[in-house]
N, C-alpha and C positions, 0 to 999 in steps of 0.2 A: 502492499503501498504504501503511497506517494506522502510526502507531509506535509502536502498541500490539500490532499483529503481527507489526513488527518484533521486540521486545522478550521478544514470547513465541517468536518463531524463534530470538535469540537466548542465550535461557533455558537450551534446550536442545541444546547442540553435539552434532553429530556427528564421530564422528574417524576418517577413514580409518587402517586398518591402515599402511600403507605411511609416514601420515606419524609414527605412532605409533611403527614401528620407528627411522623417520631420526634420531630426534633433535631435531625441534625443536620439540614440546615440553621445556618446562621441567623441571630432575627431583625438586623440592623439591615436595614434597604441596602443596596446596593454592590452587600458583600454575597461573593459568590460561595459554595457551598464547600466541602470539604474535600470531596471527591474531586472537583475544580482543582484545587488548591495542590493535590495531591498529582493529577494528572499533569497539571501545568510543570511540576518542578521535572516529572520525568521525563517532559517532551524536551525539557532544557536540560537533563541529563544527556539525553541522546545528543541532541546536535551538540555538546560539551564535546560528548566524545567522539561524534563525528568529526568536529574542527581538528581534536589531534589527530586523530588517523591521518585528516587532510593534512595537515601542518608533518606529519611526520615524511608522507608520503612526498612531498615537498624536499625537503629535506635530503632524503633519499636520491632523490632527482637531482638534484645541484649538486650532489656529490659524485657522482655519478656524471656529470657533464664535467666535473671540472672546477665548480663556480662556487664550491663550498669552500671558506677561507680555513673551515677547522673539521674534526670528526667530533669534540664535544659538541656540537650545538644538534646533529646527527641522534648524538645517544644522547641527550636531553629529552628531546622529540620524541625518541623512540619509548623512552619511561614512562614519560609523560601519558604514549597513547596505549602503552600496557597493560596501565593502572587505570587509568578512565575506565576502558574496555573490562578491565577484571572486576573492578566497582559495578559497571553496569551489567553484568553479567551476573555479578550478588545479585542483586535487584531483582533480575528476573526471576532468578533461584527461586526467590524469598517470593517473588510474586506467586509464581506457579506452584507452590507449595501452599501459602495460604487458601492460593484460587480452589486447591485437592480438596483442603480442610472444611471447604466451605459446601463443596461439594455433596463431602461425603458423610457431612450433616441430614440427621433426620428429626423432621417434625410432628 
């Protein structure tokens, strides 16, 4: 799914009546619900990870073309990308674990 499609989906939230009645939504007007904040945080995390991966790729290209002044910049970019990717994967794993637990609940 493309990022623009995700943004379109995110811009038109659907609120279930049970969620509205449960008080999950904040009471002051203009504030977004908790899910929206979490979703924005996840999207920002993915964008940051993509930026770090792109920067690392650009540093690799610079090094291979002989335009890089030092390999230190490449090492830093690769480490940032690796750390961000590990963090994103850890978040995904925790989300999937929580989702599976919710699906196994019996009401």
